[in-house]
N, C-alpha and C positions, 0 to 999 in steps of 0.2 A: 573626531567624530564624538559628539556628546552623547553619554549614556541617557540623557534626557530627550533624546531625538523623538521626532513624531512617531517613528516606527516602533521604538521601544514603548512609548506611552500608549500606542494603540495595542501592542502586544499585552500590556498590563491590563488594559480594559477588557480584552478578550479572555485572558486567564481568569479574571475575577468572576466571570460567568461560569457556573458549574455545569458544564455541558457534557456529563458522562453520558456515553452513548446509550441510546440514540437521541439524547436530549440535545437541543441547540441552544437553549437557554438565552435567546435573544441575540446571540452573536451575529446571525445573518441580518437581523433588523439594524444592528449597529452598522454593518457593512452597507446595507441598502441606502441608509440615510446619507452616506457619503457618495455612493455610486449615482444616485439620482442627481445629486449636484454636479456630477461629472458628464451628465447626458446619457447615462446608461438606461436602457429599457429593462424593466424588471419582470421576471416571472417567478412567482412563489409556487413551487411544485411540492405538494405534500402528499406522500404515498404512505398510507397506514400510520405508523408511528414515526416517520422520518420526514424531517424538513430539508428541502432542497432549494437551491437558488440557481437560476440561470439568468445572467445579466449580460446584455450585449449592447455595444456602442458601435453603430455603423450597420450597413446593410450589404456592403460589398464584400467580395472575396479579395484576397485570402482572409481567413479567419484565424486569429491567434487566440488561444484560450489559456487562462490560469485555472488549474484544477486543484481542489483541496477539500479538507474536511474541518469542521468545527467541533465535531465530538472528540472526546478523549477517553482514555481508559480509566478505570477506577484507580483511587489513589493508593489503595492499600492502607496499612495501619498509619492514620494521620500522626499518631504520636511518635512515629519513627522519622518524621520530617524535620528538618531543622527549622523550617518556616512553614506556616500553615499552607497547604497545597493550593488553595484557591485565594490566598492573599499574596499576590505577586510581590517579591521582595528582591531589591538590588542589593548585592553584597559583593564586594571586592571584584567589581566588574562584570559580575554574572547575574543574570536575571533567573530567579527560581520560581517554579509554580508548575502544576500540572498542565501540560500542553505547551510549554515554553518552546520546546524543540519539535514537538509532534502534535499539531503543526500550526499552532497559532502565531508562532513567530513568522513562519512563511506567509501566512494570510495577511498579516500586518504589512510585511514587506511587498506583497502584491499591491496592497492598497496605496502605499506611499510611493511606490514606483509609478503606478497608474496616475496619481495626482500630478507628479512632476512631469511625466511624459506628456499627458494631455495639456498641461499648461504650456509646455514648450511646443507641442505639435497638435494644436486643436483641430487641424485639418489633415491628420495622419491618413495614409492610404489604408485600404482594407477595413477590417473590423476587429474589435477586441471583445472577449467575453471572459466571464468567470463561471465556472460549474463547481458549486460548493454543496456538500452534503453533510448530514449529521449521522451517517450510517456507514463509516469506513471501518471503524474499530469494532463494530458489531457483526451481524450476520450478513451485511452487504446485499440485502435482497431488495430493499427499497430506496437505495441511494443512487449512486452514479449510474449503475446499470439501468435503472429505471428512466433517468434523465436522458441518457443516450438513446433508449428506445423512443423516447418522446421526440427527440430531435430527428432520428432516423425517419420516423413516420411522416415528417414534413420535409424530409431530404435536406435538413440543415447540417452542413458538413464542417467539421473542424479540420483545419489544414495543419496547424502547429499547436502542441500542447505542452506546457511546462507544468508538472505535477510537483507540488511543493514538499513532497516527502523529504525527511531529513537523510540526504544521501551522503553527506560529507563525513569523512572519517577522523581526520586530525585537524584540518583547516577548511574553511569554507571554499568549496569549489574544487578541492583536491580529487574528488570522485564524483561523477554524475552517472546516473543510471540510464542507459539507452535501450534497456530491455529487462525483462524479467523472466525467470523460469516459470514453467506451468506447475500447477499443484493439483495432484490427484490423490484423494484419500480413499481408503477402504476399510470397512468394518467386517472382518471375516469371522464367521461363525462355523465351527466345525462340531458336528453332532456325533457322539458315540453312544455307548450303551453303559449306564451307570450300574454299579454293583460292588460287591466286596473284593477287596485286594486279594484275598486268599483264593479266590476262584476266577483266575484270569481267562478261563475257557467260557465263561458266562458273561464276560464284559467285552467292550471295545473301547479302548482308551483313547479319547480324542487328543490328549496331550502327546502321547506317543506317535499318533498318526500325523500330527501337523509339525512335529519338531524337525523331521527331515525336510519338509516342504519349506519351512521358515529358513533353515539353513541354506537351502538352494536359492531362495528369493534374496537372501542377504549377500550371497557370494556371486550372484549373477551380474555380469557387465551388460547393461541395458543398451548403452551406446558409448561411443568415445568422445562425445561432445564435439565442439567445433570452435572456431576462432572467437566466438562470442559467448559460448556457454561451456561450463564444465560438463563432464559426463553426468547423466542422469543418476540420481541417488534414490536408494530405497532404504527407509527407516521405520522400525517398529516402535511405536510410542506407548502402547498399553497392552497387557495380557491379563485376561480375567478367566479363572477357572477354579474349580475345587469347591467342596462343601464346607471346609474347614476341618473336617475329620480326617485322620491319617489313615484310616482303614477303609476309605470309600474311593472308588474310581469315579471321577466326575462323568456327568452325562454329556458336557459340552465345554467348549473353550471359545472365548471371543478375543480376537486379535485386532487392534487398530494399527494401521500402517499408513504411510504417506510416500509418494513419489514427488521429487522435484525434478522436472523433466525438461530437456532441451528441445530444440527444433528438429533434432534428429529422429525423434520418435513421436507418435501421437498417442493420445490417451487410449484409443480403441486398441492400438498395437500392444500397449502395456496390459491392458485387460486381458487380451487373448493369450499373451505369454504367461500371465499369472494363472489363467484357467488351465492351461496345459500342465503347469508345475503341480498345481493342486490335484489334478486328476491323476497324476502319477502316484501320488502319496496318500490321498484321503479318500474315504468312502462316501461321506455325506457332508456337504459343505454349501455355504451361501455367502455372498458378499453384497453389501450395500455400498455402492460407489458414490463419492461426491467429487465432481470436478470444480474446483474453485476458480480455475482460470487456465487458459492455455498460454504457452510461452509467446512472447512477442519481442521483436527487435527492430530499432530504428538504427540500421547499420551506418548510415551515412545521410547527408543531405543538408539542406539549408539551416534547419533547426539545430542540428548537432554543431555545425560549423558556427552559427551565430552564438551559441552558448559558450562553446570553447573560446572563441575570440573575446567575448565579453568577459569571461573569467580572467583571461590573460590581461585584458585592458585594465580591469579594476584591481586585480590582486597581484598581477605579475607572475602568476604561477600556471603551469601546464596542468591539463586535466586528464585524469585517467577514466576511460569508459569502462563500465562494469555492468554486469547482470546479476551480481550476487545478492543475497538477502531474500526476504519473503516476497509475498505478492503486493501489489498496490492496484489502485483504481485505474492505473494506466491500462491494465488488462481489459477494461471494458471500452476504452477510448481507442486503443490502436487498431482493432479489427474493423473499424469504420474507414480506415485508410489514412488516418492522421499520423504525422510524425510525432513521436512522444519522448520526452526527456524528463527525468526526475532530477531536480536540483533544489536542495534545501540546506538547513544547518547541520552542524556536527551531531551525530546520532549517538554519542556515547552514553547519554543518560536517558534515552527514551523509554518509557514504560517502567522506569525505575523510581524508588523513593529519592526525593531531592532532584527530580528533573530540572535541568537548567540549561541555559544557553548564554554564551558570551554576549553581552549587550552590544559591543561594537560590530559583532558578526551579522546582527540584524540589519545594520546599516549597509554593510558590505553587500548582503544579499539583495537588498532593495536597490542598490546602485547596479548590481549586475542585471537584475530584472529589467531595470529602465534601459540599460545598454542593449539588451536583447531586443526590446521593443523598437528602439531606434534603428537597429540594423535590419529588422525585418519589415517594419511598417514606417518607411520614411514619409516625409511630407509629400503629398500630392502636388503635382506640378501643373 
């Protein structure tokens, strides 16, 4: 496989567009020019500061969808990069640039897989779509979730979806995500009574009040997990309190925390249990909750089977199913009833300085995507 393949060349074109979230920087227009030539009907869906694309070829069920994002995270200090982050560079078989792995390489592989598949199967069964957003790395308010709402309003249903997130650990296809844990964050504020440390009878120390509550929260077993998910985890990420003076009891404390939770518990159940613990230890408190997404699982079915078979066919390797890692836009698609799997390149350098992907891996990924399409949407008879 040549490192000058169409997939690598298209990845380079995409990387060169500085699409730091929520900017798309022309990536979707580049895709549209190619998709129109393949017979796709194009919908440009702009919500607030976010550019989204829904492209569909065919009108019949079942509907297969590639989902992904053109936005990337900021580069960090550009001087720390070996090569300029938006000047895609091939070096020793690797393609460097922001978005190479997350996830412009996957988008390029979507496109080249579609070009070959449609060339070989112009009268394929069912329909093919792409759902692309520029708001996955940002607040995710005006991206995939808004497109799904748009589709649901007209009862347009996705049956199978591959999200191109970088799921692989060491080799392309060694791991695919067939689900994700839910994410529930809370900003807890405990209010006390500020005063001089020498007069404890005149103060109520919020740090002292919340400390045993936090210890209980950190040691609680929320569930045991199941065959698809590890046990729900609770983590504290930030604690803010104090005036800076050593002789002043602070008036409040703010604690940021997060649950990554399994399908064994709901967000409402977690909230209820947290409330009981806080009420046992603290006098005056409040939490602002943010539910980023509920857990989802595609335990089995035609999509998982097709993806595993395609990886084995193209690479010769068996695939591990996993629900590890953070959230993805799959959390907005799965609740509609779609089977959802995440399959993309190796994730070792995502969001890092010198993000890169093995160039030949992009060709493998494109071949796997094409193989999946051929298994799920064979030629109509």
